[in-house]
C-alpha positions, 0 to 999 in steps of 0.5 A: 133388559133380560139375559136369555140362556139358550140350550139345545142339542148341538145340531145345525137344524136346531141351532139355526132357528134358535139363532134367529130367535136370539137375533130377534131378542138381541135387536130388542135390547136383550142379551143371549148366551148359548151354552153347550159343548165347545164344538157347538160354538160355530153353530151359533149364527146370531150376531151379538150372541155369546157362547159359554162352553161346558164339558171341556175335555169331553169327547168331540160332538162329531163322535155323536153326529157322525154316526147319525149320518148313517142311521137307517130307521132304528139302526144306530138309534142307541148311539144317538140316545147315548149321546142325549144322555151324556149331554143331559148329564153334562148340562145338569152337572155344569150348567147351574154354576155357569148360569149363575156366573153369566147372570142368566135371567131366563132360559129358552130350551129345546124340547129335546134337551131335558137338562135345560128344564131341570136346571131352570127349575133347580135354580128357580129361573123362568124358562120357555120350551121350544119345539123346533121340530115335531112337538113331543107333547104326548096325547092319545090322538097323536102318534109318537113323533118317531113314526110315520103313521097317518092320522087316524081319529078313530078308536083303532088309531087311539089303540095304535097310538097308545101302543106306540107310545109304550114302545117309545117309552121302552126305546127311550128308557135309558133317556128316562133313567138319565132324566130320573137320575138328574132330577134326583141330583138337582133335588127335584121331584121325580121326572121320567119323560122329556115332556116332564121337563117342558115349561109349564109357563110357555111352550112355542112351536115353529110349526103352524096348526094346519101342518101338525095333526089335530090336537086336543090336549095341548096346554094353554101355554102352547103356541104355534108361531110358524118358523123362526125365519129372518129375512134372507140377506143372500141371493142366488143367481141361476145360470142361464137356462131355457125356462124349464121348471126348477127342482131343488133337492136337499137331504139336510146337513147329516145325509148329504152323502147319499149319492145314490139317492141324489142319482135317483132324483137326477134320473127322474128330473132328466126323464121329466125334462126338469132342471135340478139343483142339488145342495149336498152339504159338507158330507157330499162328494158329488162333482159336475158330471157325476149325475145324469141330466142337467144338474147343478151341484152346490155344497151350500146355498142360501135356501130362502133365495133358492126357494124363491126361484124353485118350482118344487122341493125334493127333500128328506123332510127336515123341519127347517127345509119344509117350513121354508118351502111352505113359506115360499108356497112350494109343494114337495116330494119328501123322502124321509130318512131318519129321526122324526122325518117320517112323522113330518112327512105324514103331517105334510101328506095330510096337509095336502102339500106333499107326497111321501116316498120311501128311500128305496122307492123306484126311480119310476115311482119317484118320477111319477111323484115329482110329475104329479106334485109339480103339475097338480094344482091341488098341491100348489094351492094347499102350499099357498094356503099354508104360506098364508097361514105362516105369514099370519102366525107371526113367526120369530117376532111373535115368538119373541113377543110371547117370551118377553110377556112370559119370562120378563 
């Protein structure tokens, strides 16, 4: 049996699917260890997995993640990139000795952590690269994963995309400097981009093909497996109601403090006569009575259990939330707020499973979108078709099969 080391940015949205993958591998008799800053230890949700701390005495992870909750578009992006650079430096400096110490046989590396691939290559260890969000794989027919551009297969779209990648490279130049510096430190040929650090042997995405833009240049080692989900062990008891459709609203773990946006959703649902459940996360401060209409407010819910009861999702476009909704066959209204969420929203619109709106959209337009998505058979039919595709893709079981075949 193999000992797999997991490497990912210290964000719950990245650790959750990787924890599910670790759980599946552990159930097959393997060992799993996550390596990162000590503050990332509570993010590991895989029973039986170990955690190896790196960067003792480094600034707390919250000094990186707290400002991320206030990012608006490109504002604040520099701090996020600085954090990525620090983590890559830390990993490349400390992980080689740690991986030798724990006896790791192979690495499973998030696409956004370049250090994982660099260190694996330095040590001669096999590794797989995992895309838990939009795949970062570059090609001219696909826009950069940081923009909400629609798919345009023509020459005009190709030129736009190439220009977008040039801008992305300029914005990511400090990350590129860090990758180049660390590849030299580890005695490797020059590397500059995130994709230069991807595994040549196995790349796995928890998306399904119909939810991504069409791609023509993916390597043979790239596989869409669908979301890394494990069966929900929780439940959600909806308080007695009157049979009205239920709208579930979440803005993820980093954006739950946006009371104004929650208020806008609540007004739209009240106008439409819909029941609303809000999961605000630990950053939220809303209390019963703060919002108009019949609103249920929770800090946390078992999302799979809620989606099994809901009729519609209103969300920020985080990959885990949208894939869980599609696995339940639910259409969505998506309000992207930061990071790659606008790119996810553009893909969902193309797939016909969602309408995307800006965070400053009017209450009237939001109500119109909720009404249209909730009542139009087309959105629900497409969401159910994607649910079937997700079911056939294999999910975490197929991802684990691929990893065993490629890395052991």
